[in-house]
N, C-alpha and C positions, 0 to 999 in steps of 0.2 A: 504494500500500499504506500502510495506516495503522500509527503506531507501536503503537497497542495497539487491543483490541476489546472494548468493555465488555457485560457480561451482567447480567441481573436477574431475580429471581423475580417472579411476577405481580403482588404488591402492591408492590414496589421496597423491602423491607426488605432482602434479601439481593442486595449486588451484588459483582461479581466482573469481573475483566479477565484478557484473555490478550495477554502482550506477550512479544516482538514480535509482532504479527499478521502473517499471509502464509503463503503455501504451504511456506516452511521450518519454520514453526512447527507445523504440523498437517494432518492431512488430514480434509477435509470429506467425510463419508460418510451415508449413510440406512440405519438398521438396522430390518428388519421382524421381528425375532426374538420369539418367544412371550414370553420374560423382559422385554422392554422393554415390550411390550403390556401383560402381567399387572401390571407394576408401576405404569405409567401408569393403567391401571382402577383398581386398589388404592387410588390417590391421589385418585381422580374426574378425573384430568387428562385432558382430550380430545385425542385425537391426529387428526390428519387421516384422511380417509376411506382413504386408501392403508394406515394403520395404521404408516406409518414413523417412526422417532425421528431427527431431524436430529443430527448429533454432529459435533464437532471433536476428533479423536484427538491427544492432544498428551503433553506430559510435566508432572508437577506443577510443576517449577521455572518452569514459563512462565505460571503462574496465581496471581494475587493476589486475596484475598478481601478486598474493600475495606470492607465493612462487613455486619453481620448475622450473623457466623459462629455467634452464639448460637442461632441460629433454624435451624442445620443438623442433620440427622438423618440416620442412615444406614440404610437398608432394605435386607434381605438377604432373597431368596426362598427360601433354605435356609441351613444352617450354613456350607456352603462356597462359597456363591453370591457372585457380583459384588457390591461395595459400591456401591449406588445412592443417591447423597445427594440430599435433597431439602429444602426449604424448609417447615418446619412452620407457618409463619405462614399461608401459602396453599397448602399441598400441591404446589409447583411443583417438577418435578424439574430438578436442577441440574447434577449432576456422575456419572461412574461411575470408579470406582477399583478395582484389584486387591485381593482380600482379603490378599494378601501384601504387607504394608507396604512391603518393601525393593523391590518392583519398581516402577520410576518410568513409571507410566503413569496418564493422566487421560483421560476423556471428557467434553467440555463437551456439556451438551444444549441446542442452539439452538431457541429457541421461534420460532412463525411471526413474532412481530412483529419478531424479530431476523435474521430470514433474510436480509432484503435488504442490510442493512450488514455481515452475516457474508459474502455473496456478494461485495461489493464489496472486502472486505479479504481474503478467503481463496481467491476463484476460486469456480467452480462445484462443485456436488457431482459426483464422478467415481466414488463406489464405493457398491456396494448390496449389502447383505449379508442373508442369509436371506430372500430374497424367497418362499420356498415357504410361509412362515409368514404372509404377508401376507392380510389379509382378501380373499375373491373379489369382483371387480368394483369394487374401491375405486381402481383406477388404478395401482397399484404395477407395477414392470416385472416382466416375465414369469419372468426369470431374474437371478441374482446377476451382478454386474459388478466385475470387479478384486479380487476377493477374495484372490488371492495377492499382490498390490501392496497391498493393505491391510494384510495380516499382515507383510509385508516392511518397510513403512514404520514399523509399529509396534515392530519387533524392532531396527532402525535407530536409532530414536530412543533407545529404552531404552539399547541400548550405548553411544551418544554420551554419555547422560546420565550413566552410570556413568563412562566413560572421562574426561569432562572434570570430573568432581567434582559435577556440578549435581543429581545423584540425592538428594544430601544436603540440598537445598533443597526442603521439600515443605509446603505450606501447610495441608495436611490433617492432619499429625501435630504433637504437641506437642514440647517439648523432650526429654521421655523417651520418644519414639517411639511414642505412643499417638494412637490417634484424636481429633481435637478435638470430635467429636461422639458422641452416644450410639447404640448400634447395637441395631435391632430384627430380629429374624429371624421372619418371617412363618410361621404354621402352614400347613399344607396347607389348613384351612378358610377361612383368610383369603384 
């Protein structure tokens, strides 16, 4: 197990890390939801043929933004939708956070070039979510796997972050508890 796991956008201007890395720090899953696919399509980001987005679900306190925070932008598919952070320098999806800033949840988007190192640090992908939305014939699993366990692990991590005080440590928020990046809500036409 590595002590930290590094991530970056496609052009390398935005760099972040997960620390400590390992199965206790986050859940490695594959999401096939329509929103992940829509967001990637809007950014011009190519997903694999199966249409899935590899994610590490964790808490914000485990994430450090090393460089390029000024290049982060938040995309929302609706006014109440998930906050989908991307690097505006190269339109690379980076993170997902919940719209309610006080809830300590973050998903790190794992790019294909980072998948092998992520597997070494975090173990195999063990959960598959929203497989019914995957493109036909792309090789996605035929059904969801471990959905209850995925949800339970998110809740346990969030409660642990609250009880330990780690929930107050959030690299996505300013000292005034505002997002560090501008928010764009896409229109239906977009």
